C-alpha positions as CSV (number, residue, x, y, z in Angstrom):
1,M,191.6,199.5,10.3
2,E,188.8,201.1,12.3
3,F,188.5,197.7,14.2
4,F,192.1,197.5,15.1
5,G,191.7,199.5,18.4
6,A,194.8,200.6,20.2
7,L,198.0,198.8,19.3
8,P,201.7,199.4,19.8
9,E,202.4,198.6,16.1
10,S,201.7,201.0,13.3
11,P,198.7,200.4,11.0
12,K,201.0,199.2,8.2
13,Q,202.7,196.7,10.5
14,E,199.4,195.3,11.8
15,C,197.9,195.1,8.3
16,L,201.0,193.0,7.1
17,R,200.9,190.9,10.2
18,L,197.3,190.0,9.5
19,V,198.1,189.2,6.0
20,R,200.9,186.7,7.1
21,A,198.5,185.2,9.7
22,S,196.1,184.4,7.0
23,N,195.4,181.2,4.9
24,V,193.6,182.9,2.0
25,Y,193.9,186.5,0.6
26,V,190.6,188.0,-0.7
27,G,191.0,191.3,-2.5
28,I,188.1,193.5,-3.2
29,F,188.9,196.7,-5.2
30,G,186.6,199.6,-6.0
31,M,187.4,203.2,-7.0
32,R,189.5,204.3,-4.0
33,Y,193.4,203.6,-3.9
34,G,193.4,203.9,-0.1
35,F,195.6,205.4,2.6
36,V,199.2,205.9,1.3
37,D,202.2,204.7,3.2
38,A,204.9,207.5,3.1
39,S,207.9,205.4,3.1
40,S,206.9,203.2,0.0
41,G,204.4,205.7,-1.8
42,K,201.9,202.8,-2.1
43,S,198.6,202.3,-0.4
44,L,198.1,200.0,2.5
45,T,195.8,198.1,0.3
46,Q,198.5,197.4,-2.3
47,L,201.2,196.6,0.3
48,E,198.7,194.0,1.8
49,Y,198.3,192.5,-1.8
50,E,202.0,192.5,-2.4
51,E,202.7,190.8,1.1
52,A,200.1,188.1,0.2
53,Q,202.0,187.4,-3.2
54,A,205.3,187.4,-1.5
55,I,204.3,184.6,0.8
56,R,202.3,182.8,-2.0
57,L,198.8,183.1,-0.4
58,P,196.1,181.6,-2.5
59,S,194.4,184.7,-3.8
60,L,190.9,185.6,-4.9
61,V,190.6,189.1,-6.6
62,Y,187.3,191.0,-7.2
63,L,187.1,194.3,-9.1
64,M,184.1,196.5,-9.1
65,D,182.3,196.6,-12.4
66,E,182.6,200.4,-13.2
67,D,179.9,200.4,-15.8
68,L,177.3,198.7,-13.7
69,H,178.2,199.8,-10.1
70,L,177.9,203.6,-10.4
71,L,179.3,205.7,-7.4
72,P,179.0,209.4,-6.3
73,P,182.0,211.4,-7.5
74,K,183.2,211.7,-3.9
75,H,183.8,208.0,-3.7
76,V,185.9,208.0,-6.8
77,E,189.8,208.6,-6.7
78,A,191.2,211.5,-8.5
79,G,194.7,212.9,-9.3
80,E,197.9,210.9,-8.7
81,S,196.0,208.3,-6.5
82,A,193.7,207.6,-9.4
83,L,196.7,207.0,-11.7
84,K,198.2,204.6,-9.0
85,L,194.9,202.8,-8.8
86,L,194.8,202.3,-12.5
87,D,198.3,200.7,-12.6
88,F,197.4,198.6,-9.6
89,K,194.4,197.2,-11.3
90,K,196.4,196.5,-14.5
91,T,198.7,194.5,-12.3
92,L,195.8,192.6,-10.7
93,K,194.3,191.7,-14.1
94,K,197.8,190.6,-15.4
95,N,198.5,188.3,-12.4
96,H,195.0,186.8,-11.8
97,V,191.8,185.7,-13.3
98,V,189.8,188.5,-11.7
99,N,186.0,188.4,-11.1
100,F,183.8,191.5,-11.4
101,F,180.9,192.5,-9.2
102,S,178.0,194.8,-9.8
103,S,176.5,195.1,-6.3
104,P,177.2,194.0,-2.7
105,E,174.8,191.0,-3.2
106,D,176.6,190.0,-6.4
107,L,180.0,190.3,-4.5
108,T,178.7,188.2,-1.5
109,A,177.6,185.4,-3.8
110,K,180.8,185.3,-5.7
111,V,183.1,185.4,-2.8
112,T,181.2,182.7,-1.0
113,Q,181.1,180.4,-4.0
114,D,184.8,180.9,-4.8
115,L,185.8,180.5,-1.2
116,V,184.0,177.2,-0.9
117,K,185.7,175.8,-4.0
118,L,189.2,177.1,-3.0
119,L,189.0,175.9,0.7
120,G,187.9,172.5,-0.6
121,A,190.9,172.3,-3.0
122,I,193.2,173.2,-0.1
123,E,191.8,170.5,2.2
124,R,192.4,168.0,-0.4
125,T,195.9,169.1,-1.0
126,P,197.5,169.7,2.5
127,N,200.9,170.6,1.0
128,A,199.2,173.7,-0.6
129,Q,198.1,175.1,2.8
130,V,199.7,178.4,3.8
131,L,202.1,177.9,6.7
132,S,203.8,181.2,7.1
133,Q,201.7,181.9,10.3
134,I,204.0,179.4,11.9
135,A,206.9,181.9,11.5
136,V,204.6,184.8,12.6
137,N,203.8,183.1,15.9
138,S,207.3,181.9,16.7
139,V,208.9,183.2,19.8
140,L,212.3,182.0,18.6
141,R,212.9,184.6,16.0
142,H,216.0,186.5,16.6
143,P,215.9,190.1,15.1
144,L,218.9,191.1,12.9
145,T,220.3,194.6,12.7
146,E,220.8,195.9,9.2
147,P,224.7,195.5,9.3
148,R,224.4,191.9,10.5
149,Y,221.8,191.0,7.9
150,N,223.8,192.4,5.1
151,F,226.9,190.5,6.4
152,L,225.2,187.2,6.5
153,K,223.4,187.9,3.1
154,G,226.9,188.4,1.5
155,K,228.1,185.0,3.1
156,I,225.1,183.0,1.7
157,D,224.9,184.7,-1.7
158,R,225.4,181.6,-3.7
159,I,223.4,179.2,-1.6
160,F,220.0,180.0,-3.3
161,T,219.6,180.6,-7.0
162,P,217.8,182.9,-7.7
163,P,218.3,184.6,-4.2
164,P,215.1,185.0,-2.1
165,P,213.6,188.5,-1.6
166,D,215.1,190.3,1.3
167,A,212.1,190.2,3.4
168,I,211.7,186.5,3.0
169,L,215.6,185.9,3.5
170,R,215.7,187.9,6.6
171,E,212.9,186.3,8.3
172,A,214.3,182.9,7.4
173,L,217.6,183.9,8.9
174,E,216.1,185.2,12.1
175,L,214.2,182.0,12.5
176,I,217.1,179.7,12.0
177,I,219.4,181.8,14.3
178,G,216.6,181.6,16.9
179,G,216.5,177.7,16.6
180,D,213.1,177.3,14.6
181,K,214.5,175.5,11.6
182,M,211.1,174.2,10.6
183,A,209.4,177.8,10.5
184,A,212.4,179.0,8.5
185,A,211.9,176.2,5.9
186,F,208.2,177.1,5.6
187,V,209.0,180.7,5.1
188,L,211.4,180.0,2.3
189,S,209.1,177.4,0.5
190,R,205.9,179.6,0.8
191,G,207.6,182.9,-0.1
192,T,209.7,181.7,-3.0
193,P,209.4,179.2,-5.9
194,M,211.7,176.7,-4.3
195,G,210.3,173.5,-2.9
196,M,210.6,172.3,0.8
197,D,213.5,169.9,0.1
198,E,215.6,172.7,-1.5
199,A,214.8,175.1,1.3
200,V,215.8,172.5,3.8
201,D,219.1,171.8,2.0
202,G,219.9,175.5,1.7
203,L,219.1,176.1,5.4
204,M,221.5,173.3,6.4
205,A,224.2,174.9,4.3
206,I,223.4,178.3,6.1
207,E,223.6,176.5,9.5
208,K,227.0,175.1,8.6
209,M,228.2,178.5,7.6
210,L,226.9,180.1,10.9
211,N,228.7,177.4,12.9
212,G,231.8,178.2,11.1
213,I,231.5,181.9,11.9
214,L,230.9,181.0,15.6
215,E,234.0,178.6,15.6
216,N,236.2,181.3,14.1
217,S,235.0,183.9,16.5
218,S,235.7,181.5,19.4
219,K,239.2,180.9,18.3
220,A,239.9,184.5,17.8
221,N,238.7,185.3,21.3
222,S,240.8,182.5,22.7
223,K,243.9,184.1,21.0
224,D,243.1,187.4,22.5
225,V,243.0,185.9,25.9
């Protein structure tokens, strides 16, 4: 964060934007939980991780070996943050095959080796590449107010089973309303278990529903005139 400089966005928004613009997530976790976001009660580090999982970024996770990599007490979390860090690490170990590091040199060697293998696998499988940055860079995204999003969400409740997370669905709706159908499909296919074909079919149904709303609105306006 100290390298961000002056930006109009909040640190949280900038952190999440950088995650969405990435091809790979590398999480390195020591003995500090990090700066806590007041609205969620979670650290920015944990929010970055959760954002990476929401958009299904290929993830590499490294935990400091607490027995071999000893730190001064001032660098070790205490109190409520220590408990949150402990729970977070349990989640990491449950969701990933984590790697432990004992020194900066050990970490460097492991990250380098793992990244080379991962990027090679991604290159050999183009469909596995993360394409969410297309949506981030799109200039056609149309922001939705909360009432309008909730209205549309209710209209398309049965199109996707199970329904996508709110953050993913909102982004896809804003993109398709803005006219960027391809980016909307990528967002759905990368942020949920559904495949690209299912995402495209669902978006076609959403577009048909949106056209119906516009037609009804146009007819209502004509009657008023």
